[in-house]
Phi, psi and omega in degrees: 000310184295318184284321184267312185273313183287350178269356177289164180307136185290344178279357183301127177279140180244122178245113185294147175275344176239179181221157180298138183096345178272161176301325179281343186254021180309127178078007179282155174289158175275000181294137182285343180201170184206180171234161176302318178301315181298318182293318175303320183283320192246348179263102189299327183294339183289348181258000180283158173292168180301314179298315179296322180300309181299318176299313182295315181291325184285337183297129175069017181289125177290162180289158179301140176297151176298139179083005180302318180298322177294320178297314180300314180299317179299311181299334183265002179080019186248012184294144179292000000 
């Protein structure tokens, strides 16, 4: 994350794939988009070590919704 994502231009626009209020978007902001500069300044998990990041993000993670694998195959163009 630090080497590949956080080294990109700070003007990079970020459009979330999930949204606040969804099971996948727990704890997310309600903003429809952001920039890398904004996230570096205000998103505390971006300054964590890799181990701390994994532990923090994984805490309280709900189980995958039923049918997720089929949805992923469809989105990837691999649906039967």
